[in-house]
TORVOPA-520622 format. One record per residue: residue number from 1; residue in one letter; chain; x, y, z of N, C-alpha, C, CB in turn. Coordinates in pm, whole numbers. Glycine has a CB too. Layout:
TORVOPA-520622
(NUM, 'A', 'A', (X, Y, Z), (X, Y, Z), (X, Y, Z), (X, Y, Z))
...
***
This chain:
TORVOPA-520622
(1, 'M', 'A', (-11008, -14931, -885), (-10958, -14913, -749), (-10806, -14915, -748), (-11014, -15022, -657))
(2, 'L', 'A', (-10747, -14822, -675), (-10603, -14818, -656), (-10570, -14891, -526), (-10550, -14671, -654))
(3, 'K', 'A', (-10482, -14989, -534), (-10449, -15068, -416), (-10298, -15068, -394), (-10501, -15211, -430))
(4, 'L', 'A', (-10257, -15022, -277), (-10118, -15027, -234), (-10111, -15133, -124), (-10066, -14887, -183))
(5, 'E', 'A', (-10053, -15246, -158), (-10054, -15361, -69), (-9916, -15382, -6), (-10097, -15487, -145))
(6, 'K', 'A', (-9905, -15342, 121), (-9779, -15355, 195), (-9662, -15300, 114), (-9752, -15502, 233))
(7, 'L', 'A', (-9685, -15182, 57), (-9589, -15121, -34), (-9478, -15049, 45), (-9660, -15022, -128))
(8, 'V', 'A', (-9355, -15064, -3), (-9242, -14988, 49), (-9174, -14922, -70), (-9143, -15079, 130))
(9, 'I', 'A', (-9168, -14789, -68), (-9110, -14710, -178), (-8978, -14652, -130), (-9208, -14597, -224))
(10, 'D', 'A', (-8876, -14663, -216), (-8743, -14611, -182), (-8716, -14484, -262), (-8633, -14716, -210))
(11, 'N', 'A', (-8678, -14379, -190), (-8641, -14253, -254), (-8503, -14212, -205), (-8746, -14141, -225))
(12, 'G', 'A', (-8400, -14263, -270), (-8264, -14229, -234), (-8225, -14270, -93), (-8243, -14084, -249))
(13, 'G', 'A', (-8276, -14382, -46), (-8245, -14430, 89), (-8355, -14402, 189), (-8118, -14367, 137))
(14, 'F', 'A', (-8444, -14310, 157), (-8561, -14286, 242), (-8671, -14382, 200), (-8610, -14137, 231))
(15, 'E', 'A', (-8727, -14456, 295), (-8831, -14552, 264), (-8964, -14510, 324), (-8792, -14690, 314))
(16, 'L', 'A', (-9067, -14523, 243), (-9203, -14489, 284), (-9291, -14612, 267), (-9260, -14368, 202))
(17, 'S', 'A', (-9368, -14645, 369), (-9459, -14760, 360), (-9601, -14711, 337), (-9451, -14846, 488))
(18, 'A', 'A', (-9679, -14795, 270), (-9820, -14762, 242), (-9897, -14892, 224), (-9833, -14672, 115))
(19, 'D', 'A', (-10014, -14897, 288), (-10098, -15017, 278), (-10244, -14971, 287), (-10064, -15122, 392))
(20, 'F', 'A', (-10303, -14940, 169), (-10441, -14892, 167), (-10498, -14907, 27), (-10448, -14746, 214))
(21, 'T', 'A', (-10628, -14886, 17), (-10697, -14883, -112), (-10769, -14750, -127), (-10798, -15002, -125))
(22, 'L', 'A', (-10786, -14710, -252), (-10857, -14585, -284), (-10953, -14616, -397), (-10757, -14470, -324))
(23, 'A', 'A', (-11080, -14591, -375), (-11182, -14624, -474), (-11165, -14539, -599), (-11323, -14605, -415))
(24, 'A', 'A', (-11196, -14598, -713), (-11193, -14523, -839), (-11289, -14406, -832), (-11229, -14615, -959))
(25, 'G', 'A', (-11245, -14292, -885), (-11326, -14172, -882), (-11309, -14087, -758), (-11467, -14208, -897))
(26, 'S', 'A', (-11228, -14133, -664), (-11204, -14057, -541), (-11117, -13935, -570), (-11137, -14145, -434))
(27, 'K', 'A', (-11129, -13835, -482), (-11042, -13717, -487), (-10971, -13709, -352), (-11124, -13584, -518))
(28, 'A', 'A', (-10843, -13744, -351), (-10769, -13754, -226), (-10656, -13652, -221), (-10713, -13894, -208))
(29, 'A', 'A', (-10649, -13579, -110), (-10539, -13488, -84), (-10435, -13562, -1), (-10587, -13359, -12))
(30, 'I', 'A', (-10309, -13540, -32), (-10198, -13601, 43), (-10131, -13489, 121), (-10096, -13675, -53))
(31, 'I', 'A', (-10141, -13495, 252), (-10085, -13388, 335), (-9996, -13446, 443), (-10198, -13303, 398))
(32, 'G', 'A', (-9915, -13360, 502), (-9824, -13403, 607), (-9706, -13309, 616), (-9777, -13545, 584))
(33, 'P', 'A', (-9620, -13327, 715), (-9505, -13239, 735), (-9411, -13239, 615), (-9429, -13279, 860))
(34, 'S', 'A', (-9333, -13132, 600), (-9232, -13126, 496), (-9130, -13238, 517), (-9161, -12987, 494))
(35, 'G', 'A', (-9095, -13305, 409), (-8998, -13413, 417), (-9054, -13545, 463), (-8889, -13374, 507))
(36, 'A', 'A', (-9186, -13551, 487), (-9245, -13675, 538), (-9257, -13783, 431), (-9382, -13646, 596))
(37, 'G', 'A', (-9261, -13740, 302), (-9268, -13839, 195), (-9389, -13825, 105), (-9268, -13974, 253))
(38, 'K', 'A', (-9452, -13708, 101), (-9572, -13690, 17), (-9538, -13710, -131), (-9633, -13549, 39))
(39, 'S', 'A', (-9432, -13643, -176), (-9392, -13658, -316), (-9335, -13796, -343), (-9289, -13552, -352))
(40, 'T', 'A', (-9276, -13858, -241), (-9227, -13995, -256), (-9343, -14088, -286), (-9152, -14040, -129))
(41, 'L', 'A', (-9456, -14066, -220), (-9572, -14152, -240), (-9620, -14147, -385), (-9686, -14110, -146))
(42, 'I', 'A', (-9646, -14028, -437), (-9697, -14023, -575), (-9587, -14055, -676), (-9758, -13886, -604))
(43, 'G', 'A', (-9460, -14028, -639), (-9349, -14066, -727), (-9338, -14217, -739), (-9218, -14008, -675))
(44, 'G', 'A', (-9366, -14288, -629), (-9366, -14434, -633), (-9483, -14487, -714), (-9371, -14490, -493))
(45, 'I', 'A', (-9600, -14427, -696), (-9717, -14468, -773), (-9693, -14445, -922), (-9843, -14391, -726))
(46, 'A', 'A', (-9626, -14333, -955), (-9600, -14299, -1095), (-9488, -14382, -1156), (-9566, -14153, -1107))
(47, 'G', 'A', (-9407, -14446, -1073), (-9297, -14528, -1125), (-9163, -14458, -1127), (-9329, -14573, -1261))
(48, 'F', 'A', (-9154, -14340, -1065), (-9028, -14266, -1064), (-8937, -14306, -948), (-9057, -14117, -1056))
(49, 'H', 'A', (-8991, -14371, -848), (-8912, -14424, -737), (-8937, -14575, -729), (-8949, -14353, -602))
(50, 'P', 'A', (-8832, -14653, -703), (-8848, -14799, -701), (-8931, -14849, -583), (-8712, -14865, -698))
(51, 'I', 'A', (-9005, -14955, -609), (-9081, -15023, -505), (-8995, -15137, -450), (-9218, -15076, -559))
(52, 'V', 'A', (-8963, -15130, -323), (-8875, -15229, -260), (-8950, -15359, -234), (-8818, -15174, -128))
(53, 'S', 'A', (-9074, -15346, -190), (-9154, -15464, -162), (-9302, -15427, -168), (-9119, -15525, -24))
(54, 'G', 'A', (-9387, -15529, -175), (-9530, -15506, -183), (-9578, -15498, -328), (-9566, -15379, -110))
(55, 'R', 'A', (-9706, -15465, -344), (-9767, -15459, -477), (-9847, -15332, -495), (-9857, -15581, -499))
(56, 'L', 'A', (-9844, -15281, -617), (-9925, -15166, -657), (-10017, -15212, -768), (-9834, -15045, -703))
(57, 'C', 'A', (-10149, -15197, -748), (-10245, -15245, -847), (-10348, -15137, -878), (-10314, -15371, -797))
(58, 'W', 'A', (-10393, -15136, -1004), (-10504, -15051, -1047), (-10607, -15140, -1113), (-10456, -14938, -1144))
(59, 'N', 'A', (-10726, -15142, -1054), (-10835, -15225, -1106), (-10791, -15368, -1132), (-10891, -15164, -1234))
(60, 'G', 'A', (-10712, -15421, -1040), (-10669, -15560, -1048), (-10543, -15582, -1129), (-10776, -15641, -1105))
(61, 'E', 'A', (-10497, -15482, -1202), (-10375, -15496, -1282), (-10253, -15461, -1198), (-10382, -15407, -1408))
(62, 'N', 'A', (-10155, -15550, -1195), (-10034, -15530, -1117), (-9941, -15432, -1191), (-9962, -15665, -1091))
(63, 'L', 'A', (-9919, -15316, -1130), (-9834, -15213, -1191), (-9696, -15206, -1127), (-9900, -15078, -1181))
(64, 'T', 'A', (-9667, -15296, -1034), (-9547, -15284, -952), (-9420, -15268, -1034), (-9534, -15403, -862))
(65, 'G', 'A', (-9406, -15347, -1138), (-9284, -15341, -1219), (-9299, -15266, -1349), (-9238, -15478, -1247))
(66, 'A', 'A', (-9413, -15201, -1370), (-9438, -15131, -1496), (-9357, -15002, -1505), (-9588, -15100, -1512))
(67, 'T', 'A', (-9314, -14968, -1626), (-9244, -14842, -1647), (-9343, -14726, -1631), (-9178, -14839, -1788))
(68, 'P', 'A', (-9294, -14605, -1605), (-9385, -14491, -1587), (-9480, -14472, -1705), (-9306, -14365, -1566))
(69, 'G', 'A', (-9429, -14486, -1826), (-9513, -14464, -1943), (-9620, -14569, -1964), (-9428, -14459, -2063))
(70, 'A', 'A', (-9601, -14685, -1902), (-9699, -14794, -1917), (-9807, -14789, -1810), (-9629, -14928, -1913))
(71, 'R', 'A', (-9799, -14696, -1718), (-9897, -14688, -1611), (-10014, -14598, -1653), (-9831, -14635, -1480))
(72, 'P', 'A', (-10135, -14630, -1608), (-10254, -14556, -1653), (-10273, -14423, -1579), (-10378, -14642, -1635))
(73, 'L', 'A', (-10171, -14340, -1583), (-10177, -14216, -1506), (-10108, -14103, -1579), (-10115, -14236, -1368))
(74, 'A', 'A', (-10142, -13982, -1537), (-10076, -13860, -1582), (-10039, -13780, -1458), (-10167, -13777, -1680))
(75, 'M', 'A', (-9926, -13710, -1465), (-9876, -13640, -1346), (-9843, -13496, -1381), (-9752, -13712, -1288))
(76, 'L', 'A', (-9882, -13406, -1293), (-9854, -13264, -1308), (-9763, -13221, -1195), (-9985, -13179, -1309))
(77, 'F', 'A', (-9643, -13174, -1232), (-9542, -13137, -1133), (-9557, -12991, -1091), (-9402, -13161, -1190))
(78, 'Q', 'A', (-9476, -12955, -991), (-9487, -12821, -934), (-9452, -12713, -1035), (-9397, -12808, -813))
(79, 'D', 'A', (-9354, -12737, -1121), (-9313, -12632, -1214), (-9385, -12638, -1348), (-9165, -12640, -1236))
(80, 'G', 'A', (-9473, -12734, -1366), (-9550, -12744, -1489), (-9476, -12808, -1605), (-9594, -12610, -1529))
(81, 'N', 'A', (-9341, -12797, -1605), (-9259, -12861, -1709), (-9297, -12820, -1851), (-9268, -13010, -1696))
(82, 'L', 'A', (-9325, -12693, -1872), (-9349, -12644, -2008), (-9214, -12615, -2075), (-9440, -12516, -2008))
(83, 'F', 'A', (-9201, -12653, -2201), (-9077, -12629, -2274), (-9081, -12490, -2336), (-9055, -12737, -2384))
(84, 'P', 'A', (-8986, -12403, -2299), (-8993, -12263, -2340), (-8981, -12241, -2491), (-8886, -12185, -2271))
(85, 'H', 'A', (-8916, -12334, -2564), (-8895, -12315, -2707), (-9013, -12363, -2790), (-8770, -12387, -2750))
(86, 'L', 'A', (-9111, -12427, -2725), (-9229, -12476, -2795), (-9348, -12384, -2769), (-9261, -12619, -2751))
(87, 'S', 'A', (-9440, -12382, -2863), (-9563, -12307, -2842), (-9649, -12379, -2739), (-9641, -12289, -2974))
(88, 'I', 'A', (-9752, -12312, -2689), (-9842, -12373, -2593), (-9912, -12494, -2655), (-9945, -12271, -2544))
(89, 'A', 'A', (-9954, -12481, -2780), (-10019, -12594, -2847), (-9923, -12712, -2859), (-10069, -12553, -2987))
(90, 'Q', 'A', (-9798, -12685, -2892), (-9700, -12794, -2901), (-9675, -12858, -2765), (-9568, -12741, -2960))
(91, 'N', 'A', (-9669, -12776, -2661), (-9651, -12830, -2526), (-9765, -12924, -2490), (-9641, -12717, -2424))
(92, 'V', 'A', (-9887, -12884, -2522), (-10002, -12969, -2493), (-9998, -13094, -2581), (-10134, -12891, -2515))
(93, 'G', 'A', (-9958, -13077, -2708), (-9952, -13190, -2800), (-9856, -13298, -2756), (-9913, -13142, -2934))
(94, 'L', 'A', (-9757, -13264, -2674), (-9665, -13365, -2623), (-9738, -13472, -2542), (-9558, -13298, -2536))
(95, 'G', 'A', (-9854, -13436, -2487), (-9932, -13533, -2412), (-9990, -13642, -2499), (-10042, -13464, -2338))
(96, 'L', 'A', (-9996, -13617, -2632), (-10047, -13715, -2726), (-9935, -13792, -2795), (-10134, -13648, -2829))
(97, 'N', 'A', (-9827, -13721, -2828), (-9715, -13786, -2896), (-9588, -13706, -2871), (-9743, -13800, -3050))
(98, 'P', 'A', (-9487, -13767, -2809), (-9364, -13693, -2776), (-9290, -13636, -2896), (-9271, -13783, -2701))
(99, 'D', 'A', (-9311, -13692, -3016), (-9243, -13637, -3133), (-9327, -13534, -3206), (-9205, -13748, -3228))
(100, 'L', 'A', (-9446, -13506, -3153), (-9537, -13403, -3207), (-9579, -13430, -3352), (-9471, -13268, -3198))
(101, 'R', 'A', (-9573, -13555, -3395), (-9628, -13590, -3526), (-9775, -13623, -3507), (-9550, -13711, -3592))
(102, 'L', 'A', (-9857, -13519, -3510), (-9998, -13534, -3480), (-10082, -13521, -3606), (-10042, -13430, -3377))
(103, 'S', 'A', (-10190, -13594, -3607), (-10286, -13583, -3716), (-10369, -13456, -3699), (-10378, -13708, -3722))
(104, 'A', 'A', (-10442, -13422, -3803), (-10530, -13305, -3794), (-10632, -13322, -3682), (-10602, -13281, -3928))
(105, 'A', 'A', (-10681, -13445, -3666), (-10777, -13471, -3559), (-10714, -13452, -3422), (-10833, -13613, -3573))
(106, 'Q', 'A', (-10588, -13490, -3410), (-10520, -13473, -3282), (-10493, -13326, -3251), (-10389, -13552, -3281))
(107, 'W', 'A', (-10459, -13247, -3353), (-10442, -13103, -3330), (-10576, -13040, -3292), (-10385, -13034, -3456))
(108, 'D', 'A', (-10683, -13092, -3345), (-10816, -13045, -3302), (-10837, -13074, -3154), (-10927, -13112, -3386))
(109, 'R', 'A', (-10794, -13192, -3110), (-10805, -13226, -2967), (-10723, -13130, -2883), (-10760, -13370, -2943))
(110, 'V', 'A', (-10604, -13094, -2932), (-10520, -12998, -2860), (-10594, -12865, -2844), (-10385, -12976, -2934))
(111, 'N', 'A', (-10650, -12815, -2952), (-10722, -12687, -2946), (-10844, -12695, -2856), (-10764, -12645, -3087))
(112, 'Q', 'A', (-10912, -12809, -2858), (-11027, -12827, -2769), (-10983, -12827, -2622), (-11101, -12958, -2803))
(113, 'A', 'A', (-10869, -12891, -2595), (-10818, -12894, -2458), (-10781, -12754, -2410), (-10697, -12987, -2447))
(114, 'L', 'A', (-10718, -12677, -2498), (-10682, -12540, -2462), (-10807, -12457, -2435), (-10599, -12475, -2574))
(115, 'A', 'A', (-10908, -12474, -2518), (-11033, -12400, -2497), (-11096, -12440, -2365), (-11131, -12425, -2612))
(116, 'R', 'A', (-11087, -12568, -2330), (-11151, -12616, -2207), (-11088, -12557, -2083), (-11145, -12767, -2200))
(117, 'V', 'A', (-10960, -12523, -2089), (-10894, -12465, -1972), (-10884, -12313, -1983), (-10754, -12525, -1953))
(118, 'G', 'A', (-10955, -12255, -2080), (-10960, -12109, -2089), (-10849, -12045, -2168), (-10960, -12053, -1955))
(119, 'L', 'A', (-10785, -12122, -2258), (-10673, -12067, -2337), (-10703, -12069, -2487), (-10546, -12146, -2308))
(120, 'E', 'A', (-10827, -12060, -2522), (-10865, -12062, -2664), (-10798, -11947, -2739), (-11018, -12054, -2680))
(121, 'G', 'A', (-10739, -11978, -2853), (-10674, -11877, -2935), (-10532, -11844, -2893), (-10754, -11755, -2933))
(122, 'M', 'A', (-10481, -11909, -2790), (-10346, -11878, -2740), (-10243, -11985, -2775), (-10349, -11861, -2589))
(123, 'G', 'A', (-10281, -12082, -2858), (-10194, -12196, -2884), (-10062, -12161, -2947), (-10264, -12291, -2972))
(124, 'T', 'A', (-10052, -12051, -3022), (-9927, -12017, -3090), (-9829, -11943, -2998), (-9957, -11932, -3211))
(125, 'R', 'A', (-9873, -11904, -2882), (-9785, -11829, -2792), (-9685, -11922, -2725), (-9868, -11754, -2685))
(126, 'K', 'A', (-9569, -11865, -2686), (-9470, -11937, -2609), (-9503, -11921, -2460), (-9326, -11887, -2641))
(127, 'P', 'A', (-9456, -12012, -2375), (-9486, -12003, -2231), (-9451, -11868, -2169), (-9413, -12111, -2156))
(128, 'A', 'A', (-9341, -11807, -2214), (-9297, -11679, -2156), (-9398, -11568, -2180), (-9162, -11639, -2212))
(129, 'A', 'A', (-9484, -11585, -2280), (-9583, -11483, -2312), (-9710, -11497, -2230), (-9617, -11487, -2459))
(130, 'L', 'A', (-9715, -11599, -2144), (-9834, -11624, -2063), (-9808, -11587, -1917), (-9877, -11770, -2073))
(131, 'S', 'A', (-9914, -11557, -1846), (-9903, -11534, -1702), (-9881, -11667, -1631), (-10030, -11463, -1647))
(132, 'G', 'A', (-9850, -11659, -1503), (-9830, -11782, -1426), (-9954, -11870, -1424), (-9790, -11748, -1284))
(133, 'G', 'A', (-10070, -11807, -1411), (-10193, -11884, -1410), (-10221, -11948, -1544), (-10308, -11796, -1370))
(134, 'Q', 'A', (-10191, -11875, -1652), (-10212, -11931, -1785), (-10117, -12047, -1812), (-10194, -11823, -1892))
(135, 'Q', 'A', (-9994, -12038, -1764), (-9900, -12148, -1778), (-9950, -12271, -1704), (-9762, -12108, -1726))
(136, 'S', 'A', (-10008, -12251, -1585), (-10064, -12363, -1510), (-10179, -12427, -1586), (-10112, -12316, -1371))
(137, 'R', 'A', (-10260, -12346, -1653), (-10370, -12399, -1732), (-10318, -12483, -1849), (-10459, -12285, -1783))
(138, 'A', 'A', (-10212, -12434, -1913), (-10154, -12508, -2025), (-10099, -12643, -1979), (-10044, -12426, -2092))
(139, 'A', 'A', (-10029, -12643, -1865), (-9975, -12768, -1813), (-10087, -12865, -1776), (-9887, -12741, -1690))
(140, 'L', 'A', (-10196, -12811, -1723), (-10311, -12894, -1689), (-10374, -12952, -1816), (-10415, -12812, -1610))
(141, 'A', 'A', (-10381, -12872, -1922), (-10437, -12922, -2048), (-10355, -13038, -2102), (-10444, -12809, -2152))
(142, 'R', 'A', (-10223, -13030, -2091), (-10137, -13139, -2140), (-10161, -13268, -2063), (-9989, -13100, -2130))
(143, 'V', 'A', (-10188, -13256, -1934), (-10216, -13374, -1853), (-10352, -13432, -1889), (-10210, -13340, -1704))
(144, 'L', 'A', (-10451, -13346, -1902), (-10587, -13393, -1925), (-10606, -13454, -2063), (-10684, -13279, -1906))
(145, 'I', 'A', (-10532, -13406, -2162), (-10551, -13456, -2297), (-10508, -13602, -2309), (-10471, -13369, -2396))
(146, 'Q', 'A', (-10429, -13649, -2212), (-10385, -13789, -2215), (-10499, -13885, -2181), (-10270, -13809, -2118))
(147, 'G', 'A', (-10602, -13835, -2113), (-10719, -13916, -2085), (-10692, -14035, -1994), (-10777, -13965, -2213))
(148, 'R', 'A', (-10598, -14021, -1902), (-10564, -14131, -1811), (-10661, -14134, -1693), (-10418, -14118, -1761))
(149, 'P', 'A', (-10690, -14252, -1638), (-10785, -14260, -1528), (-10730, -14216, -1393), (-10835, -14399, -1516))
(150, 'L', 'A', (-10597, -14204, -1381), (-10535, -14158, -1257), (-10465, -14025, -1283), (-10435, -14263, -1202))
(151, 'L', 'A', (-10495, -13926, -1201), (-10433, -13794, -1214), (-10359, -13762, -1085), (-10540, -13685, -1245))
(152, 'L', 'A', (-10227, -13741, -1096), (-10142, -13711, -981), (-10094, -13567, -990), (-10022, -13809, -973))
(153, 'L', 'A', (-10116, -13489, -886), (-10073, -13349, -880), (-9974, -13331, -767), (-10193, -13254, -862))
(154, 'D', 'A', (-9853, -13283, -800), (-9752, -13261, -698), (-9737, -13111, -674), (-9616, -13324, -738))
(155, 'E', 'A', (-9831, -13054, -603), (-9833, -12911, -569), (-9811, -12820, -689), (-9728, -12882, -465))
(156, 'P', 'A', (-9883, -12839, -799), (-9856, -12758, -918), (-9896, -12612, -905), (-9926, -12817, -1035))
(157, 'F', 'A', (-9977, -12579, -805), (-10026, -12441, -792), (-9968, -12371, -670), (-10179, -12440, -784))
(158, 'A', 'A', (-9864, -12428, -610), (-9809, -12373, -486), (-9752, -12233, -504), (-9701, -12465, -431))
(159, 'A', 'A', (-9703, -12202, -624), (-9641, -12071, -645), (-9741, -11963, -682), (-9537, -12081, -753))
(160, 'L', 'A', (-9867, -11999, -700), (-9968, -11902, -738), (-10022, -11828, -617), (-10083, -11970, -813))
(161, 'G', 'A', (-10074, -11709, -638), (-10138, -11635, -531), (-10265, -11704, -486), (-10169, -11493, -576))
(162, 'P', 'A', (-10316, -11667, -367), (-10433, -11737, -311), (-10555, -11741, -403), (-10472, -11672, -182))
(163, 'A', 'A', (-10591, -11629, -461), (-10711, -11626, -545), (-10692, -11711, -670), (-10746, -11482, -585))
(164, 'L', 'A', (-10574, -11703, -732), (-10548, -11779, -853), (-10539, -11929, -822), (-10417, -11730, -920))
(165, 'K', 'A', (-10484, -11963, -707), (-10477, -12104, -669), (-10617, -12162, -652), (-10395, -12121, -540))
(166, 'V', 'A', (-10705, -12086, -588), (-10844, -12131, -571), (-10909, -12152, -707), (-10925, -12029, -487))
(167, 'E', 'A', (-10883, -12060, -800), (-10940, -12071, -934), (-10893, -12200, -1002), (-10902, -11949, -1019))
(168, 'M', 'A', (-10763, -12232, -988), (-10709, -12352, -1050), (-10763, -12478, -983), (-10557, -12351, -1045))
(169, 'L', 'A', (-10776, -12476, -851), (-10832, -12591, -781), (-10975, -12617, -825), (-10827, -12569, -629))
(170, 'D', 'A', (-11051, -12512, -841), (-11190, -12528, -887), (-11194, -12583, -1029), (-11265, -12393, -880))
(171, 'L', 'A', (-11100, -12540, -1113), (-11094, -12593, -1249), (-11061, -12742, -1247), (-10990, -12515, -1333))
(172, 'V', 'A', (-10964, -12781, -1165), (-10929, -12923, -1152), (-11051, -13002, -1105), (-10811, -12942, -1053))
(173, 'D', 'A', (-11120, -12949, -1006), (-11237, -13017, -952), (-11342, -13040, -1062), (-11298, -12935, -836))
(174, 'T', 'A', (-11366, -12938, -1143), (-11464, -12949, -1250), (-11421, -13051, -1355), (-11485, -12813, -1316))
(175, 'L', 'A', (-11294, -13044, -1395), (-11245, -13133, -1500), (-11240, -13278, -1453), (-11108, -13089, -1546))
(176, 'V', 'A', (-11203, -13299, -1327), (-11200, -13435, -1274), (-11341, -13493, -1269), (-11135, -13437, -1134))
(177, 'A', 'A', (-11436, -13409, -1232), (-11575, -13455, -1229), (-11623, -13494, -1368), (-11667, -13345, -1171))
(178, 'E', 'A', (-11581, -13419, -1470), (-11621, -13447, -1607), (-11557, -13577, -1658), (-11582, -13331, -1699))
(179, 'T', 'A', (-11430, -13598, -1626), (-11357, -13713, -1679), (-11369, -13837, -1591), (-11212, -13679, -1697))
(180, 'K', 'A', (-11420, -13817, -1467), (-11432, -13926, -1369), (-11297, -13988, -1335), (-11526, -14034, -1423))
(181, 'A', 'A', (-11192, -13908, -1344), (-11058, -13955, -1308), (-11046, -13965, -1156), (-10949, -13860, -1365))
(182, 'T', 'A', (-10952, -14045, -1112), (-10918, -14055, -970), (-10804, -13959, -943), (-10879, -14202, -931))
(183, 'L', 'A', (-10820, -13871, -845), (-10725, -13764, -819), (-10648, -13789, -690), (-10796, -13630, -811))
(184, 'L', 'A', (-10514, -13776, -698), (-10429, -13771, -580), (-10350, -13642, -588), (-10334, -13897, -570))
(185, 'M', 'A', (-10365, -13556, -488), (-10308, -13421, -493), (-10225, -13393, -368), (-10419, -13317, -507))
(186, 'V', 'A', (-10095, -13373, -389), (-10008, -13333, -278), (-10031, -13186, -247), (-9858, -13360, -312))
(187, 'S', 'A', (-10042, -13154, -118), (-10061, -13014, -79), (-10006, -12992, 62), (-10210, -12975, -86))
(188, 'H', 'A', (-9953, -12871, 83), (-9914, -12830, 218), (-10028, -12756, 289), (-9790, -12741, 213))
(189, 'D', 'A', (-10132, -12722, 215), (-10239, -12637, 267), (-10365, -12720, 292), (-10269, -12520, 171))
(190, 'P', 'A', (-10406, -12737, 417), (-10528, -12815, 443), (-10653, -12754, 380), (-10548, -12828, 592))
(191, 'Q', 'A', (-10650, -12623, 352), (-10766, -12562, 287), (-10784, -12615, 145), (-10752, -12410, 286))
(192, 'D', 'A', (-10674, -12655, 80), (-10685, -12717, -52), (-10766, -12845, -42), (-10544, -12745, -113))
(193, 'A', 'A', (-10736, -12923, 62), (-10808, -13049, 83), (-10955, -13023, 110), (-10745, -13128, 199))
(194, 'R', 'A', (-10983, -12927, 195), (-11122, -12895, 226), (-11199, -12852, 101), (-11130, -12785, 333))
(195, 'R', 'A', (-11128, -12788, 7), (-11197, -12732, -109), (-11239, -12839, -209), (-11109, -12629, -177))
(196, 'I', 'A', (-11149, -12934, -239), (-11185, -13027, -348), (-11169, -13175, -315), (-11102, -12995, -467))
(197, 'A', 'A', (-11111, -13210, -201), (-11084, -13351, -174), (-11191, -13411, -82), (-10946, -13368, -110))
(198, 'D', 'A', (-11238, -13530, -118), (-11333, -13597, -29), (-11262, -13685, 74), (-11431, -13681, -110))
(199, 'Q', 'A', (-11131, -13712, 49), (-11053, -13792, 142), (-10914, -13732, 158), (-11044, -13937, 95))
(200, 'V', 'A', (-10851, -13765, 269), (-10716, -13719, 296), (-10628, -13838, 331), (-10714, -13614, 410))
(201, 'I', 'A', (-10509, -13840, 270), (-10407, -13940, 304), (-10299, -13867, 382), (-10348, -14011, 176))
(202, 'L', 'A', (-10284, -13900, 509), (-10182, -13838, 593), (-10051, -13914, 577), (-10225, -13836, 741))
(203, 'V', 'A', (-9944, -13840, 544), (-9811, -13898, 534), (-9729, -13843, 649), (-9743, -13866, 395))
(204, 'A', 'A', (-9685, -13932, 736), (-9609, -13890, 855), (-9536, -14011, 911), (-9701, -13827, 963))
(205, 'E', 'A', (-9420, -13985, 969), (-9343, -14086, 1041), (-9317, -14210, 956), (-9416, -14126, 1168))
(206, 'G', 'A', (-9283, -14186, 829), (-9243, -14295, 742), (-9354, -14377, 683), (-9155, -14383, 814))
(207, 'A', 'A', (-9478, -14331, 697), (-9591, -14410, 646), (-9696, -14319, 583), (-9653, -14493, 758))
(208, 'A', 'A', (-9760, -14371, 477), (-9878, -14308, 420), (-9998, -14381, 477), (-9877, -14313, 261))
(209, 'H', 'A', (-10076, -14311, 556), (-10186, -14374, 629), (-10309, -14389, 539), (-10221, -14293, 754))
(210, 'P', 'A', (-10395, -14485, 567), (-10514, -14507, 485), (-10600, -14380, 476), (-10597, -14623, 542))
(211, 'P', 'A', (-10667, -14360, 362), (-10750, -14240, 343), (-10860, -14231, 449), (-10812, -14240, 204))
(212, 'R', 'A', (-10886, -14107, 491), (-10997, -14079, 581), (-11078, -13963, 527), (-10947, -14049, 724))
(213, 'E', 'A', (-11203, -13958, 565), (-11292, -13852, 519), (-11234, -13716, 559), (-11435, -13870, 577))
(214, 'T', 'A', (-11232, -13622, 465), (-11158, -13497, 481), (-11200, -13418, 604), (-11176, -13412, 359))
(215, 'I', 'A', (-11328, -13385, 614), (-11373, -13299, 724), (-11347, -13366, 858), (-11521, -13266, 708))
(216, 'S', 'A', (-11376, -13494, 868), (-11357, -13567, 992), (-11211, -13564, 1037), (-11403, -13711, 977))
(217, 'L', 'A', (-11120, -13587, 942), (-10978, -13590, 977), (-10926, -13452, 1016), (-10896, -13646, 862))
(218, 'L', 'A', (-10961, -13351, 937), (-10907, -13217, 963), (-10970, -13152, 1086), (-10928, -13129, 843))
(219, 'D', 'A', (-11096, -13187, 1117), (-11159, -13131, 1236), (-11116, -13202, 1363), (-11310, -13138, 1222))
(220, 'N', 'A', (-11073, -13328, 1349), (-11026, -13405, 1465), (-10895, -13474, 1429), (-11133, -13510, 1510))
(221, 'P', 'A', (-10788, -13396, 1411), (-10663, -13452, 1361), (-10592, -13539, 1465), (-10570, -13341, 1317))
(222, 'P', 'A', (-10526, -13647, 1418), (-10443, -13726, 1509), (-10320, -13645, 1549), (-10400, -13860, 1442))
(223, 'P', 'A', (-10245, -13689, 1651), (-10131, -13610, 1702), (-10032, -13567, 1594), (-10057, -13689, 1805))
(224, 'A', 'A', (-9996, -13656, 1501), (-9897, -13621, 1399), (-9947, -13508, 1310), (-9863, -13743, 1315))
(225, 'L', 'A', (-10075, -13511, 1276), (-10132, -13406, 1192), (-10153, -13278, 1273), (-10264, -13452, 1130))
(226, 'R', 'A', (-10193, -13292, 1398), (-10213, -13175, 1485), (-10082, -13098, 1502), (-10268, -13218, 1623))
(227, 'A', 'A', (-9972, -13171, 1516), (-9841, -13106, 1531), (-9803, -13030, 1404), (-9733, -13210, 1564))
(228, 'Y', 'A', (-9840, -13085, 1291), (-9809, -13019, 1163), (-9896, -12896, 1143), (-9829, -13117, 1046))
(229, 'L', 'A', (-10026, -12908, 1174), (-10117, -12797, 1152), (-10095, -12683, 1252), (-10260, -12846, 1160))
(230, 'G', 'A', (-10045, -12717, 1371), (-10018, -12616, 1473), (-10142, -12573, 1550), (-9955, -12496, 1409))
***
């Protein structure tokens, strides 16, 4: 279980409060107006923004002061963060060891991860040789190979076309179901939430509100969400 207990996260002077729990294995979409603090929320959970007060816990373990690398999570950013001078296999291998000193068994895991996201046989290619959708798959493989129980997505598919974005969301949904990871996904599109999230966390007016069932919230939005959705 992920527990944010009277948490206040600071992002360059902007403070976001959060006080809720999220059951392990949940798939939660984080939505709200631009600038409301959606990325601040997952950045605080990941350890990239300082926690001013409160506690952050995962399955009873206090993560409040833990460094990002010591937290049981993997994060996928909007740009995918693929290194152009490395091959796709090397980019994925970074998820296992930053210096890429991998054993034969670990390189096998890399190839298996690439195959799982539909990139079998493409490991020697550089990112520039792949389409946008293929690059997203490679970035997803690097996150998944880490085997962390918490998966944070900060709009990694926002630049993709509608059909390709749906394809990637469905792939995430399938992989999360297989790994039983807990998913938190930032999105500007409520249809993303309807497609794969069972809960929605509304971020508005300086606060991340407790998760609510997706269909119920989106079909009967509170005023802050109604104003955003239009």
